[in-house]
PDB file of N, CA, C and O in Angstrom, chain B, residues numbered from 101:
ATOM      1  N   MET B 101      80.128 104.918 123.194  1.00  0.00           N
ATOM      2  CA  MET B 101      81.292 105.758 123.274  1.00  0.00           C
ATOM      3  C   MET B 101      81.284 106.691 122.063  1.00  0.00           C
ATOM      4  O   MET B 101      80.906 106.297 120.959  1.00  0.00           O
ATOM      5  N   LYS B 102      81.703 107.921 122.290  1.00  0.00           N
ATOM      6  CA  LYS B 102      81.728 108.932 121.233  1.00  0.00           C
ATOM      7  C   LYS B 102      83.155 109.028 120.682  1.00  0.00           C
ATOM      8  O   LYS B 102      84.104 109.255 121.431  1.00  0.00           O
ATOM      9  N   LEU B 103      83.292 108.854 119.367  1.00  0.00           N
ATOM     10  CA  LEU B 103      84.587 108.864 118.689  1.00  0.00           C
ATOM     11  C   LEU B 103      84.541 109.780 117.477  1.00  0.00           C
ATOM     12  O   LEU B 103      83.465 110.130 116.993  1.00  0.00           O
ATOM     13  N   GLN B 104      85.697 110.159 116.996  1.00  0.00           N
ATOM     14  CA  GLN B 104      85.810 110.888 115.733  1.00  0.00           C
ATOM     15  C   GLN B 104      86.398 109.905 114.716  1.00  0.00           C
ATOM     16  O   GLN B 104      87.512 109.413 114.901  1.00  0.00           O
ATOM     17  N   LEU B 105      85.662 109.621 113.656  1.00  0.00           N
ATOM     18  CA  LEU B 105      86.126 108.713 112.606  1.00  0.00           C
ATOM     19  C   LEU B 105      86.222 109.506 111.312  1.00  0.00           C
ATOM     20  O   LEU B 105      85.209 109.910 110.741  1.00  0.00           O
ATOM     21  N   ASN B 106      87.441 109.722 110.860  1.00  0.00           N
ATOM     22  CA  ASN B 106      87.691 110.527 109.659  1.00  0.00           C
ATOM     23  C   ASN B 106      86.996 111.884 109.741  1.00  0.00           C
ATOM     24  O   ASN B 106      86.435 112.372 108.759  1.00  0.00           O
ATOM     25  N   GLY B 107      87.044 112.486 110.940  1.00  0.00           N
ATOM     26  CA  GLY B 107      86.499 113.819 111.134  1.00  0.00           C
ATOM     27  C   GLY B 107      85.021 113.881 111.477  1.00  0.00           C
ATOM     28  O   GLY B 107      84.507 114.954 111.791  1.00  0.00           O
ATOM     29  N   ALA B 108      84.331 112.751 111.422  1.00  0.00           N
ATOM     30  CA  ALA B 108      82.901 112.724 111.738  1.00  0.00           C
ATOM     31  C   ALA B 108      82.680 112.075 113.104  1.00  0.00           C
ATOM     32  O   ALA B 108      83.340 111.094 113.449  1.00  0.00           O
ATOM     33  N   THR B 109      81.759 112.624 113.866  1.00  0.00           N
ATOM     34  CA  THR B 109      81.442 112.048 115.167  1.00  0.00           C
ATOM     35  C   THR B 109      80.602 110.793 114.970  1.00  0.00           C
ATOM     36  O   THR B 109      79.608 110.802 114.243  1.00  0.00           O
ATOM     37  N   VAL B 110      81.020 109.704 115.634  1.00  0.00           N
ATOM     38  CA  VAL B 110      80.262 108.449 115.592  1.00  0.00           C
ATOM     39  C   VAL B 110      80.066 107.952 117.014  1.00  0.00           C
ATOM     40  O   VAL B 110      80.917 108.152 117.881  1.00  0.00           O
ATOM     41  N   LEU B 111      78.940 107.305 117.239  1.00  0.00           N
ATOM     42  CA  LEU B 111      78.692 106.626 118.501  1.00  0.00           C
ATOM     43  C   LEU B 111      78.910 105.149 118.250  1.00  0.00           C
ATOM     44  O   LEU B 111      78.382 104.593 117.287  1.00  0.00           O
ATOM     45  N   SER B 112      79.690 104.507 119.118  1.00  0.00           N
ATOM     46  CA  SER B 112      80.066 103.119 118.877  1.00  0.00           C
ATOM     47  C   SER B 112      80.082 102.330 120.174  1.00  0.00           C
ATOM     48  O   SER B 112      80.336 102.871 121.250  1.00  0.00           O
ATOM     49  N   LYS B 113      79.808 101.049 120.049  1.00  0.00           N
ATOM     50  CA  LYS B 113      79.939 100.120 121.175  1.00  0.00           C
ATOM     51  C   LYS B 113      81.267  99.373 121.092  1.00  0.00           C
ATOM     52  O   LYS B 113      81.572  98.549 121.953  1.00  0.00           O
ATOM     53  N   ALA B 114      82.051  99.658 120.063  1.00  0.00           N
ATOM     54  CA  ALA B 114      83.343  98.986 119.873  1.00  0.00           C
ATOM     55  C   ALA B 114      84.301  99.349 120.999  1.00  0.00           C
ATOM     56  O   ALA B 114      84.345 100.493 121.450  1.00  0.00           O
ATOM     57  N   THR B 115      85.062  98.364 121.443  1.00  0.00           N
ATOM     58  CA  THR B 115      86.087  98.618 122.457  1.00  0.00           C
ATOM     59  C   THR B 115      87.491  98.550 121.866  1.00  0.00           C
ATOM     60  O   THR B 115      88.455  98.990 122.492  1.00  0.00           O
ATOM     61  N   THR B 116      87.603  97.995 120.652  1.00  0.00           N
ATOM     62  CA  THR B 116      88.904  97.922 119.989  1.00  0.00           C
ATOM     63  C   THR B 116      88.811  98.539 118.595  1.00  0.00           C
ATOM     64  O   THR B 116      87.726  98.710 118.039  1.00  0.00           O
ATOM     65  N   LEU B 117      89.971  98.863 118.057  1.00  0.00           N
ATOM     66  CA  LEU B 117      90.012  99.430 116.709  1.00  0.00           C
ATOM     67  C   LEU B 117      89.460  98.440 115.688  1.00  0.00           C
ATOM     68  O   LEU B 117      88.744  98.842 114.772  1.00  0.00           O
ATOM     69  N   ALA B 118      89.775  97.174 115.825  1.00  0.00           N
ATOM     70  CA  ALA B 118      89.274  96.165 114.883  1.00  0.00           C
ATOM     71  C   ALA B 118      87.748  96.115 114.890  1.00  0.00           C
ATOM     72  O   ALA B 118      87.130  96.012 113.830  1.00  0.00           O
ATOM     73  N   GLN B 119      87.139  96.187 116.065  1.00  0.00           N
ATOM     74  CA  GLN B 119      85.684  96.170 116.163  1.00  0.00           C
ATOM     75  C   GLN B 119      85.082  97.404 115.502  1.00  0.00           C
ATOM     76  O   GLN B 119      84.064  97.310 114.816  1.00  0.00           O
ATOM     77  N   LEU B 120      85.708  98.557 115.706  1.00  0.00           N
ATOM     78  CA  LEU B 120      85.212  99.790 115.084  1.00  0.00           C
ATOM     79  C   LEU B 120      85.271  99.690 113.567  1.00  0.00           C
ATOM     80  O   LEU B 120      84.337 100.105 112.881  1.00  0.00           O
ATOM     81  N   LEU B 121      86.357  99.145 113.041  1.00  0.00           N
ATOM     82  CA  LEU B 121      86.482  98.986 111.588  1.00  0.00           C
ATOM     83  C   LEU B 121      85.403  98.055 111.056  1.00  0.00           C
ATOM     84  O   LEU B 121      84.821  98.323 110.004  1.00  0.00           O
ATOM     85  N   ASP B 122      85.126  96.965 111.767  1.00  0.00           N
ATOM     86  CA  ASP B 122      84.061  96.050 111.347  1.00  0.00           C
ATOM     87  C   ASP B 122      82.700  96.743 111.362  1.00  0.00           C
ATOM     88  O   ASP B 122      81.911  96.586 110.430  1.00  0.00           O
ATOM     89  N   GLU B 123      82.426  97.503 112.413  1.00  0.00           N
ATOM     90  CA  GLU B 123      81.148  98.224 112.528  1.00  0.00           C
ATOM     91  C   GLU B 123      80.921  99.181 111.371  1.00  0.00           C
ATOM     92  O   GLU B 123      79.783  99.425 110.969  1.00  0.00           O
ATOM     93  N   ASN B 124      82.011  99.720 110.839  1.00  0.00           N
ATOM     94  CA  ASN B 124      81.911 100.744 109.801  1.00  0.00           C
ATOM     95  C   ASN B 124      82.312 100.228 108.424  1.00  0.00           C
ATOM     96  O   ASN B 124      82.686 101.005 107.546  1.00  0.00           O
ATOM     97  N   ASN B 125      82.231  98.919 108.243  1.00  0.00           N
ATOM     98  CA  ASN B 125      82.438  98.247 106.952  1.00  0.00           C
ATOM     99  C   ASN B 125      83.841  98.411 106.378  1.00  0.00           C
ATOM    100  O   ASN B 125      84.015  98.423 105.159  1.00  0.00           O
ATOM    101  N   TYR B 126      84.846  98.538 107.250  1.00  0.00           N
ATOM    102  CA  TYR B 126      86.231  98.572 106.806  1.00  0.00           C
ATOM    103  C   TYR B 126      86.938  97.241 107.080  1.00  0.00           C
ATOM    104  O   TYR B 126      88.098  97.073 106.705  1.00  0.00           O
ATOM    105  N   GLY B 127      86.262  96.308 107.719  1.00  0.00           N
ATOM    106  CA  GLY B 127      86.889  95.077 108.191  1.00  0.00           C
ATOM    107  C   GLY B 127      87.732  94.343 107.179  1.00  0.00           C
ATOM    108  O   GLY B 127      88.841  93.921 107.506  1.00  0.00           O
ATOM    109  N   ALA B 128      87.248  94.171 105.956  1.00  0.00           N
ATOM    110  CA  ALA B 128      87.973  93.405 104.939  1.00  0.00           C
ATOM    111  C   ALA B 128      88.816  94.287 104.022  1.00  0.00           C
ATOM    112  O   ALA B 128      89.551  93.775 103.178  1.00  0.00           O
ATOM    113  N   ALA B 129      88.718  95.592 104.178  1.00  0.00           N
ATOM    114  CA  ALA B 129      89.421  96.516 103.287  1.00  0.00           C
ATOM    115  C   ALA B 129      90.893  96.642 103.673  1.00  0.00           C
ATOM    116  O   ALA B 129      91.267  96.478 104.835  1.00  0.00           O
ATOM    117  N   THR B 130      91.709  96.933 102.678  1.00  0.00           N
ATOM    118  CA  THR B 130      93.114  97.225 102.918  1.00  0.00           C
ATOM    119  C   THR B 130      93.222  98.712 103.189  1.00  0.00           C
ATOM    120  O   THR B 130      93.103  99.537 102.283  1.00  0.00           O
ATOM    121  N   VAL B 131      93.453  99.042 104.461  1.00  0.00           N
ATOM    122  CA  VAL B 131      93.506 100.442 104.877  1.00  0.00           C
ATOM    123  C   VAL B 131      94.654 100.638 105.862  1.00  0.00           C
ATOM    124  O   VAL B 131      95.156  99.684 106.456  1.00  0.00           O
ATOM    125  N   ALA B 132      95.050 101.884 106.019  1.00  0.00           N
ATOM    126  CA  ALA B 132      95.979 102.279 107.068  1.00  0.00           C
ATOM    127  C   ALA B 132      95.163 102.957 108.151  1.00  0.00           C
ATOM    128  O   ALA B 132      94.178 103.634 107.858  1.00  0.00           O
ATOM    129  N   THR B 133      95.566 102.778 109.406  1.00  0.00           N
ATOM    130  CA  THR B 133      94.808 103.351 110.502  1.00  0.00           C
ATOM    131  C   THR B 133      95.718 104.111 111.466  1.00  0.00           C
ATOM    132  O   THR B 133      96.885 103.768 111.660  1.00  0.00           O
ATOM    133  N   ALA B 134      95.140 105.152 112.059  1.00  0.00           N
ATOM    134  CA  ALA B 134      95.831 105.909 113.098  1.00  0.00           C
ATOM    135  C   ALA B 134      94.820 106.275 114.170  1.00  0.00           C
ATOM    136  O   ALA B 134      93.664 106.577 113.873  1.00  0.00           O
ATOM    137  N   VAL B 135      95.264 106.245 115.411  1.00  0.00           N
ATOM    138  CA  VAL B 135      94.435 106.668 116.544  1.00  0.00           C
ATOM    139  C   VAL B 135      95.172 107.803 117.242  1.00  0.00           C
ATOM    140  O   VAL B 135      96.307 107.648 117.693  1.00  0.00           O
ATOM    141  N   ASN B 136      94.502 108.940 117.319  1.00  0.00           N
ATOM    142  CA  ASN B 136      95.089 110.135 117.929  1.00  0.00           C
ATOM    143  C   ASN B 136      96.440 110.479 117.311  1.00  0.00           C
ATOM    144  O   ASN B 136      97.367 110.899 118.004  1.00  0.00           O
ATOM    145  N   GLY B 137      96.536 110.293 115.992  1.00  0.00           N
ATOM    146  CA  GLY B 137      97.738 110.669 115.261  1.00  0.00           C
ATOM    147  C   GLY B 137      98.853 109.645 115.270  1.00  0.00           C
ATOM    148  O   GLY B 137      99.913 109.892 114.696  1.00  0.00           O
ATOM    149  N   THR B 138      98.643 108.492 115.908  1.00  0.00           N
ATOM    150  CA  THR B 138      99.656 107.448 115.969  1.00  0.00           C
ATOM    151  C   THR B 138      99.236 106.268 115.105  1.00  0.00           C
ATOM    152  O   THR B 138      98.146 105.722 115.278  1.00  0.00           O
ATOM    153  N   PHE B 139     100.105 105.873 114.171  1.00  0.00           N
ATOM    154  CA  PHE B 139      99.837 104.748 113.279  1.00  0.00           C
ATOM    155  C   PHE B 139      99.608 103.476 114.087  1.00  0.00           C
ATOM    156  O   PHE B 139     100.343 103.188 115.031  1.00  0.00           O
ATOM    157  N   VAL B 140      98.572 102.712 113.703  1.00  0.00           N
ATOM    158  CA  VAL B 140      98.297 101.415 114.319  1.00  0.00           C
ATOM    159  C   VAL B 140      98.326 100.369 113.213  1.00  0.00           C
ATOM    160  O   VAL B 140      97.435 100.357 112.364  1.00  0.00           O
ATOM    161  N   PRO B 141      99.338  99.478 113.198  1.00  0.00           N
ATOM    162  CA  PRO B 141      99.404  98.453 112.154  1.00  0.00           C
ATOM    163  C   PRO B 141      98.258  97.456 112.264  1.00  0.00           C
ATOM    164  O   PRO B 141      97.687  97.259 113.337  1.00  0.00           O
ATOM    165  N   ALA B 142      97.936  96.839 111.151  1.00  0.00           N
ATOM    166  CA  ALA B 142      96.820  95.885 111.095  1.00  0.00           C
ATOM    167  C   ALA B 142      96.971  94.779 112.133  1.00  0.00           C
ATOM    168  O   ALA B 142      95.976  94.319 112.693  1.00  0.00           O
ATOM    169  N   THR B 143      98.189  94.353 112.393  1.00  0.00           N
ATOM    170  CA  THR B 143      98.420  93.251 113.341  1.00  0.00           C
ATOM    171  C   THR B 143      98.091  93.624 114.780  1.00  0.00           C
ATOM    172  O   THR B 143      97.949  92.740 115.625  1.00  0.00           O
ATOM    173  N   LEU B 144      97.966  94.921 115.077  1.00  0.00           N
ATOM    174  CA  LEU B 144      97.683  95.355 116.450  1.00  0.00           C
ATOM    175  C   LEU B 144      96.275  95.912 116.643  1.00  0.00           C
ATOM    176  O   LEU B 144      95.925  96.319 117.751  1.00  0.00           O
ATOM    177  N   ARG B 145      95.474  95.940 115.603  1.00  0.00           N
ATOM    178  CA  ARG B 145      94.141  96.541 115.699  1.00  0.00           C
ATOM    179  C   ARG B 145      93.223  95.819 116.668  1.00  0.00           C
ATOM    180  O   ARG B 145      92.441  96.462 117.368  1.00  0.00           O
ATOM    181  N   ALA B 146      93.301  94.494 116.725  1.00  0.00           N
ATOM    182  CA  ALA B 146      92.410  93.724 117.598  1.00  0.00           C
ATOM    183  C   ALA B 146      92.707  93.969 119.069  1.00  0.00           C
ATOM    184  O   ALA B 146      91.822  93.796 119.908  1.00  0.00           O
ATOM    185  N   GLU B 147      93.924  94.364 119.399  1.00  0.00           N
ATOM    186  CA  GLU B 147      94.273  94.601 120.801  1.00  0.00           C
ATOM    187  C   GLU B 147      94.378  96.091 121.150  1.00  0.00           C
ATOM    188  O   GLU B 147      94.637  96.442 122.301  1.00  0.00           O
ATOM    189  N   HIS B 148      94.179  96.960 120.161  1.00  0.00           N
ATOM    190  CA  HIS B 148      94.258  98.399 120.423  1.00  0.00           C
ATOM    191  C   HIS B 148      92.929  98.880 120.995  1.00  0.00           C
ATOM    192  O   HIS B 148      91.933  98.971 120.276  1.00  0.00           O
ATOM    193  N   THR B 149      92.918  99.184 122.271  1.00  0.00           N
ATOM    194  CA  THR B 149      91.714  99.612 122.971  1.00  0.00           C
ATOM    195  C   THR B 149      91.407 101.076 122.686  1.00  0.00           C
ATOM    196  O   THR B 149      92.297 101.926 122.682  1.00  0.00           O
ATOM    197  N   LEU B 150      90.140 101.348 122.450  1.00  0.00           N
ATOM    198  CA  LEU B 150      89.691 102.718 122.200  1.00  0.00           C
ATOM    199  C   LEU B 150      89.149 103.345 123.476  1.00  0.00           C
ATOM    200  O   LEU B 150      88.652 102.654 124.365  1.00  0.00           O
ATOM    201  N   SER B 151      89.254 104.676 123.549  1.00  0.00           N
ATOM    202  CA  SER B 151      88.717 105.442 124.669  1.00  0.00           C
ATOM    203  C   SER B 151      87.781 106.515 124.135  1.00  0.00           C
ATOM    204  O   SER B 151      87.923 106.972 123.000  1.00  0.00           O
ATOM    205  N   ASP B 152      86.829 106.908 124.963  1.00  0.00           N
ATOM    206  CA  ASP B 152      85.893 107.953 124.580  1.00  0.00           C
ATOM    207  C   ASP B 152      86.657 109.196 124.125  1.00  0.00           C
ATOM    208  O   ASP B 152      87.577 109.653 124.803  1.00  0.00           O
ATOM    209  N   GLY B 153      86.268 109.736 122.971  1.00  0.00           N
ATOM    210  CA  GLY B 153      86.896 110.937 122.436  1.00  0.00           C
ATOM    211  C   GLY B 153      88.073 110.689 121.509  1.00  0.00           C
ATOM    212  O   GLY B 153      88.622 111.640 120.954  1.00  0.00           O
ATOM    213  N   ASP B 154      88.479 109.424 121.326  1.00  0.00           N
ATOM    214  CA  ASP B 154      89.590 109.135 120.420  1.00  0.00           C
ATOM    215  C   ASP B 154      89.288 109.614 119.013  1.00  0.00           C
ATOM    216  O   ASP B 154      88.137 109.638 118.578  1.00  0.00           O
ATOM    217  N   GLN B 155      90.354 110.000 118.306  1.00  0.00           N
ATOM    218  CA  GLN B 155      90.245 110.420 116.910  1.00  0.00           C
ATOM    219  C   GLN B 155      90.899 109.356 116.045  1.00  0.00           C
ATOM    220  O   GLN B 155      92.099 109.103 116.154  1.00  0.00           O
ATOM    221  N   ILE B 156      90.101 108.736 115.187  1.00  0.00           N
ATOM    222  CA  ILE B 156      90.557 107.640 114.341  1.00  0.00           C
ATOM    223  C   ILE B 156      90.554 108.085 112.892  1.00  0.00           C
ATOM    224  O   ILE B 156      89.579 108.657 112.403  1.00  0.00           O
ATOM    225  N   GLU B 157      91.651 107.817 112.216  1.00  0.00           N
ATOM    226  CA  GLU B 157      91.750 108.087 110.779  1.00  0.00           C
ATOM    227  C   GLU B 157      91.904 106.752 110.055  1.00  0.00           C
ATOM    228  O   GLU B 157      92.710 105.911 110.454  1.00  0.00           O
ATOM    229  N   VAL B 158      91.136 106.567 109.003  1.00  0.00           N
ATOM    230  CA  VAL B 158      91.211 105.374 108.160  1.00  0.00           C
ATOM    231  C   VAL B 158      91.491 105.851 106.753  1.00  0.00           C
ATOM    232  O   VAL B 158      90.711 106.610 106.177  1.00  0.00           O
ATOM    233  N   LEU B 159      92.600 105.407 106.201  1.00  0.00           N
ATOM    234  CA  LEU B 159      93.030 105.859 104.881  1.00  0.00           C
ATOM    235  C   LEU B 159      93.199 104.670 103.948  1.00  0.00           C
ATOM    236  O   LEU B 159      93.816 103.666 104.305  1.00  0.00           O
ATOM    237  N   ALA B 160      92.642 104.796 102.746  1.00  0.00           N
ATOM    238  CA  ALA B 160      92.819 103.763 101.723  1.00  0.00           C
ATOM    239  C   ALA B 160      94.039 104.112 100.884  1.00  0.00           C
ATOM    240  O   ALA B 160      94.261 105.281 100.568  1.00  0.00           O
ATOM    241  N   PRO B 161      94.835 103.105 100.520  1.00  0.00           N
ATOM    242  CA  PRO B 161      95.997 103.387  99.682  1.00  0.00           C
ATOM    243  C   PRO B 161      95.552 103.889  98.305  1.00  0.00           C
ATOM    244  O   PRO B 161      94.517 103.478  97.779  1.00  0.00           O
ATOM    245  N   MET B 162      96.361 104.789  97.737  1.00  0.00           N
ATOM    246  CA  MET B 162      96.059 105.342  96.426  1.00  0.00           C
ATOM    247  C   MET B 162      97.188 105.018  95.461  1.00  0.00           C
ATOM    248  O   MET B 162      98.359 104.975  95.837  1.00  0.00           O
ATOM    249  N   GLN B 163      96.813 104.793  94.221  1.00  0.00           N
ATOM    250  CA  GLN B 163      97.812 104.548  93.189  1.00  0.00           C
ATOM    251  C   GLN B 163      97.905 105.768  92.296  1.00  0.00           C
ATOM    252  O   GLN B 163      96.967 106.559  92.196  1.00  0.00           O
ATOM    253  N   GLY B 164      98.998 105.901  91.680  1.00  0.00           N
ATOM    254  CA  GLY B 164      99.147 107.019  90.761  1.00  0.00           C
ATOM    255  C   GLY B 164     100.587 107.485  90.732  1.00  0.00           C
ATOM    256  O   GLY B 164     101.459 106.898  91.372  1.00  0.00           O
ATOM    257  N   GLY B 165     100.818 108.512  90.007  1.00  0.00           N
ATOM    258  CA  GLY B 165     102.192 108.971  89.965  1.00  0.00           C
ATOM    259  C   GLY B 165     102.355 110.104  89.117  1.00  0.00           C
ATOM    260  O   GLY B 165     103.466 110.614  88.975  1.00  0.00           O
TER     261      GLY B 165
END
């Protein structure tokens, strides 16, 4: 399946957001995720099904002020 991950095209066999994060070494990281502009909480990633062409954003929290 062809997806956009943080603006880059990736080919993936993942069917869920959690699987995609594992494939791309985000599995253990503390990140925020969105699919097609909609926030997906960590508790729902394993059941959030991906479709061809989805746009996924993965953001790491930043500290500062």
